[in-house]
N, C-alpha and C positions, 0 to 999 in steps of 0.2 A: 586517399580512398575512404569513403564513408559508407557505413552500412546502417540500415534502419532495422531495428528489431521489431517484433510483432507488437510490442507495447508502444511503439512510436518513439522510443528513445534513440537518439543518434549517438554512435560512438565510433571512435577511430579504429579501423581494422589493423591495429599494430600489435604484433604478437607480444612485444615487451610491455605495452600498456595493459594487455589482457592478463599478464602475469600479476599485475598489481591488484586485480579484482577477480580472482578465480571463481568466487561464488556467483558473480554476475555471468561469467562465461558458462558455468554449469547450468544455471537457470535458462540461458538462451539455448543451450543444447537440448535441454528437456522440452522446451517449447517448440523446437524446430520441426516443422511439418515434413521437410525433406528427409531429415534423419529418421523420423518416425516411420516413414514409408519404406525404409531399407529393410530387407529381409536378412535375418541373422541366423546362423547355424553354429552349433557347438560341435567341433570335431574332436574326436577322441582316438587315440592310437588303438589299433586292433590287437596288438600284443603288448605284453608287459615289458617294461624296460629291463635290460639285462644288468644294469649297474649293481643292484644289491647282490646278485649272484657273483659278480666279479669281485666285489668287496669281500664277500664271505670266503671265496677261494684264496684271496690274498691273506686273509687272517689265518686260514689253515696253513698256508705256506710259512707265514711268519712264526707260527707256533712250532712247526717242524724245525725251522732254523734255530729258534731259541732253545729248543729242547736237545738239539744235537750236541754231542760232546765237543768241546773246543780242542782244536789241534793247533799247536804252536809250531810253526816251521820257520827256520831262519835262513 
């Protein structure tokens, strides 16, 4: 399968061949009329992630365990 770019250069539409010349691929993407017509949106989460709070809670628990007196039972 062959594709013709807007500059008139023919190249093989082989994904492995395109890996050898990524600059040419990025130039073709920038010149693509079809890609330029696509509408894009940036989606952001409405609430903040809970991960930092969970990590802070874990650190508090670790401090409690570390500060607790050791009891040796046999």
